[in-house]
N, C-alpha and C positions, 0 to 999 in steps of 0.2 A: 502493500499500500502505499502511496506515496500523498502525504499532507500538503508538504511545504516543493511547492514548484521549482521554486526561484527566488532570489532576493535581487531586486535592482535599482543601483542608481539614478534617482529621478532628477538631484538637486547635482552639478559640478561646479558647482562656485569653490575656489581654492580654500579651502578654512585652515587655520591654526589650530582645529581644536582634535584633541585627542577623540578616535583611531582617524580621524580623514587627512590629518597631517603624518600619514603613516604613507608613504607612495604605492605601496601591497595594496593598500587597502581603499586609496585615494581612485588605482588604478581598475578598479573594479567597476564594470559598467553594469553587466548581468552572470546570476551565475547561477547555473540551473542543477536540479536534482532529478535524475530523469531515473534512478535505483532505489530500492529501500536502505539499501545502505550505502553511504558516501565515507570516503576515507580523503581525509585530510594531511597530509607530508611533507616535510622541511626541515630543516636544522634548526636548532636552536637560537629563538630570536627572529625565524622567518614572519611571524606572524600569526601559526596556526590558529595559537588562543586566542588573539585576539576579533581573529575571523569569525569564531566561537562564537566567541562570548558575545558578536554584533548579532550572528543569526540569533542567540537567545534572546538580546534585548527587542530584535524585530518581533519575533514572534511570542513572547510574553510568557516563556518560559520560567516555569519556578526553579530557583536555586537550590540545588537540595545542601543542606546544613551550615549553612552563614548567612543567615538573615542580613548582617551589617554589610558583609559583601553587596550581597545584594544590592542592599539600596546606593550602596557607592557604584555600584556597574549601573544602576541605572539612571544617574547625574551624569556619568562618564561618558555616557554613550547617547545621550539626550540629544545631541546635536544631529548624530550620527544615524537616529532611527528617524530623525525629520529628511534627511539627505538619501537615506534608503528606503524601498518598500517589499514587502512580504507578499510573495502570491502565494497562496492557498489555492488546491484545490477543494480541499473542505477543511473546516479545521477537527485538528486530531479530539478525542476525551482526556487524554492526557500532553501535557508536555512539560518534560521535564533536562532540567540540565547538570549533568554532575562535574565538577574538577575533585579529580585524584587530591589534591591540598586541600581542599574540606573534607575529608573523609574524617579524618583524628576529629575536626572541628565537629560533625556531627554528632562523631560517640560521646564526646566530654557533652555538649549541649543534650543529649536525649538521656547520660549519667544524671543530671541536673536536674531535668524534670521528672523522671522517677523517683530522685530522691524527695523532691518537693512534693509529691504526690501522697509519699510513703508516712513525711513528714504532716500531712494534712490530717490523714489518713488516724495518726497517732492521737493527733490535738484532737479529731472530733471523738475516739476515742475517752478523751481525759475528759471532753468539756459535757459528755452526753452520757457517763458513767451513771447517771441518775435518773434517765429517764426512758422511755420503751426501744426495746431493740428495734421496732419499728422504725423511729424516729434519728436510733444511729445511721439505721441502715440507709435511709432513705438523704439524710447528711455525707456521708460516706460512697454516695453511689456514685456520683462524677468521674473521684479520685479512683475510686475501683475500677470503673470502666477506660479511665486512661489506661493507667499500670496494665489492666489486662490487654487494652490494644496496643501497648507499646511489646509487651512479652510476647502476643500473639503473633507480631508482626515479622519475624525473623526466627529460623530453626535452632538455633542455639545463640546465646547471650555475645553482644557481637563485640563488649569488653572484654573478657575470658578468651575470644580466639585469637588466632596469629592476624596479622593485618592482610595478608591474601586471603584465609578464609574468611574471615570478616568482609572482606571486598568481595568473595562470591557468593555469600548469603545475603549479603545487602543489595548487590545487583538481582539474586534470584527474586526477592520480595519486590522490587519496584518496578521490574520488567515485566507489564499487564502489555493485552491484547489492544489495539486501536492508538495508540500513543507516540508521540514524536518525542526520539529521547538524543541528547546530544550531551554529548562526553569531549571531554579534552585531556586527552595521555591517562585514559582507564588503564592503563599496566601498568602504573606505577608502583603497585607493591606486589606485584602477581611472576609468578614463575613462568619460565616458558609454559610449560602444561599447564598451568593456570589461567595463561594469556588464551590457550587453547579452546579452555572449556569456558572463560565469557566469549569467543568466536560462537559455539556452538549456540551458548545461550542468548547472543544477537541473534542469529540465524533461525531458533525457532520462535523467538516474538515476533521474528520480520515475516514467518511464516502465518502469523496469527494478525497480519494488516497492523505492523506497527514501523515505523519509518527510523532512522540511525543516520546524524552526522557527525563523525568521530575523526578529531586528529591524533596524530599517534607515530610513536618513531615505531611501534613494535612489527618485528619482521613478521610474527604470526598473526598479527591484525592484520596487516596492510597486505596479506595474500588471500584475503575472504573472496573467495569466487565472487565473479559477476559484479565485484562492487563498483560506482564508479569512484575513481581516484582522480583527486586534485595535488598538485606539487607545488610548492615554491621554491621555483628557480631563478635565480639571479633578480631576485626582486620582484618577482612574478608571479602567479599563480595560475597554473598552464592544466590541461586534461594531462595524466601520465598513465604508466601502467609500472606491473611491479617489475620488473625486470627493465624499466629504466632508471627508476630509483637510485640515486646514489649510495644510501645506507644500505640501500640492499647488495647491490655490486660489491660496496667495501666491506660489507660482512661474507660475504659468499668468496670473497679473494683472500680477509684473513685466515678463515674457516678451512680453505683450502691449501695455504701454506704460512701457516702461522709462522714459523722461524725464519721468511723474510723477513717480519714486520720487527718480531724481536731480536735477531742480530740487531738491531738499529738501538734497541737499550743497551746492548752491550757496546756497542762503540759509542755511547753519550757519556756511559762512563769510564772509558778509557780517556 
């Protein structure tokens, strides 16, 4: 399913406001998404994250994990949101934006909310000690419901899992049918095998009418079959292929003959 068909720049006036002051973003006239999964590749600092943040601002995607960062991003992208327009075939049921760096903050915020709910239930037990069980249950119900909802969202407690396990559990709970999902480097804490697990989770969700736009360095995710693939190359965003990507060719070359690269380390030490 394709919900977001394209983003298009409708105003081409020069701007000194972020991110339109970045040449690689200002140069985008129209960017099309013609497959359920679109991948965006590029080196560090090439503009991948900025582009996905811009798409999130244009689509009104909910940023997972950091409400303050979401508000800051809305302010930063306000000018760009007026210069670009999102073209939808129709609106998704849900739209989420996930940055790997927000994951730890999300866990911490969730733990804080759960502690607050438990504290409220303990307070109610004390203050309602001499009242009926019905009155006590009625007062505690909203807090018990909130705790139950947070506890039942994931198969295991996120704070007690390894970072990678928590990632996978987190994504498994979030990826639902008929959603638009924007991800920035979701491979952050994942082993190559778990990147493959994530790829399969994305594929399953795509089969159930979801759309993904993902910026990534991951050679595993970049190999996703039939994905539309863009790459920032020499400061410009271009349609590309897995075989053309510089980081894939470097990795392939390195793995085929690591000694050739490692010898240079010895030469440098000498």
